[in-house]
C-alpha positions in Angstrom: 46.6 61.3 110.3 50.1 61.1 111.8 52.2 64.2 112.2 56.0 64.2 112.5 58.1 66.4 114.7 61.5 66.8 113.1 64.3 67.2 115.7 67.7 67.7 113.9 71.1 68.0 115.5 73.4 71.1 115.7 72.6 73.7 113.1 69.5 71.8 111.8 69.6 69.5 108.8 70.8 70.9 105.5 69.0 70.4 102.1 70.6 67.1 101.4 69.9 65.5 104.9 67.3 62.7 105.0 65.3 64.6 107.6 64.9 67.6 105.3 64.0 65.4 102.4 61.4 63.5 104.5 60.0 66.8 105.8 59.4 68.0 102.2 57.6 64.7 101.4 55.4 65.0 104.4 54.5 68.6 103.8 52.1 70.1 106.3 52.3 66.8 108.3 55.8 67.7 109.5 56.9 70.4 111.9 60.6 71.1 112.5 61.8 72.4 115.8 63.1 76.0 115.9 65.4 76.6 118.8 67.1 79.9 119.2 70.4 78.1 120.0 71.0 76.0 116.8 74.7 76.6 116.8 75.4 76.8 120.6 72.8 74.3 121.8 71.1 74.9 125.1 69.1 71.8 126.2 66.2 73.8 127.8 65.9 75.9 124.6 65.8 72.7 122.5 63.3 70.9 124.8 61.1 74.0 124.6 61.4 73.9 120.8 60.2 70.3 120.8 57.2 71.3 123.0 56.3 74.1 120.5 56.6 71.8 117.5 54.6 69.1 119.3 51.9 71.6 120.1 51.7 72.7 116.5 51.8 69.1 115.1 49.2 67.7 117.5 46.6 70.5 116.8 45.4 69.0 113.6 46.6 65.4 113.7 45.6 62.3 115.6 49.2 61.1 116.4 52.7 62.5 116.6 56.0 60.7 115.9 59.3 62.3 116.9 62.0 62.0 114.2 65.3 62.9 115.8 68.9 62.9 114.6 72.1 63.3 116.6 71.9 65.8 119.4 68.1 66.0 118.6 67.8 62.5 120.1 68.7 63.9 123.5 66.3 66.9 123.1 63.5 64.5 122.1 64.2 62.0 124.9 64.5 64.7 127.5 61.2 66.2 126.3 59.5 62.8 126.4 60.7 62.2 129.9 59.2 65.5 131.0 56.0 64.8 129.2 55.2 61.1 129.8 51.5 61.6 129.1 51.9 63.2 125.7 50.2 61.5 122.8 53.4 60.5 121.0 53.1 57.3 119.0 56.8 56.8 118.7 60.3 58.1 118.8 62.7 57.5 115.9 66.2 58.2 117.4 69.0 58.2 114.8 72.7 58.4 115.6 72.6 59.7 119.2 76.0 61.1 120.1 77.8 59.9 123.2 78.1 62.8 125.7 81.1 61.1 127.3 83.0 60.6 124.1 85.9 63.0 123.1 84.1 63.8 119.8 81.0 65.1 121.6 80.5 68.7 120.3 82.1 71.2 122.6 79.4 73.8 122.0 76.8 71.3 123.3 78.8 70.1 126.3 77.6 72.9 128.7 74.0 71.7 128.9 73.8 68.4 127.1 76.4 66.4 129.1 74.1 65.7 132.0 71.5 63.9 129.9 70.8 60.3 130.6 68.9 57.5 128.8 65.9 56.4 130.9 62.9 54.4 129.8 60.8 56.3 127.3 57.0 56.5 127.6 56.4 55.5 124.0 57.7 52.9 121.5 61.1 53.9 120.3 63.7 52.8 117.8 67.4 53.7 118.0 69.4 53.5 114.8 73.2 53.4 115.0 76.1 53.0 112.6 79.2 50.8 112.8 81.4 53.8 112.0 79.7 56.8 113.7 82.5 59.1 114.8 80.2 60.4 117.7 79.1 57.1 119.1 80.2 53.4 119.0 77.6 50.7 118.3 78.1 49.4 121.8 77.3 52.7 123.4 74.3 53.2 121.1 73.0 49.8 122.0 73.3 50.8 125.7 71.3 53.9 125.1 68.6 51.8 123.4 68.5 49.4 126.3 68.2 52.2 128.8 65.5 54.0 126.7 63.7 50.6 126.5 63.9 51.0 122.7 64.5 48.6 119.9 68.0 48.9 118.3 69.0 48.7 114.7 72.5 48.8 113.4 72.4 50.3 109.9 75.9 49.3 108.8 78.7 51.7 107.9 76.8 54.9 107.5 79.0 57.3 109.4 76.9 59.8 111.4 73.8 59.0 109.2 73.7 62.5 108.0 74.3 64.4 104.7 77.9 63.4 104.5 76.7 59.8 104.5 75.1 60.4 101.0 71.9 58.5 101.9 69.5 60.7 99.9 66.0 60.1 101.1 67.2 57.0 103.0 64.6 54.5 102.1 66.0 52.0 104.6 65.3 54.6 107.3 61.8 55.1 106.1 61.2 51.4 106.3 62.6 51.4 109.9 60.3 54.4 110.8 57.3 52.5 109.4 58.3 49.4 111.5 58.1 51.6 114.6 54.4 52.1 114.2 53.9 48.4 113.8 55.1 47.6 117.3 
């Protein structure tokens, strides 16, 4: 059975966010990261939280998929690069923010600006939006290329978060399912 490690962005994902809705649907098959620095993100803390969630998820399941949003994409990819032999079946990376963009969250700039997209050790899919205020489609495509990930442009979905009013985001679930078929 597949387990899912939920890796939200700053402050976690609220009750209306697709990650939270998916987590509820998955029940015990989902483990959310729990960094101490939700509001003032520290990359090492977040990477450690991914490790803890991965450990918990992999204990009782045969495979693990990382489901990351926003800043969580950088925590997930950094963890994957530090753990290339992990048994991760895929990384679903939604709306990664551009660390070089003016809109990049100041509270994350201290430790997250030195991140870089490098080839990931598992199948990956990056999902971007045509009007994401934190990352242009061109930059998101570049991240996907450097991560050796497939790229999907979801249309005008903003930051693909609660404000996007996607509900349980069926299109995203279909994309996630396609990740396991490659």
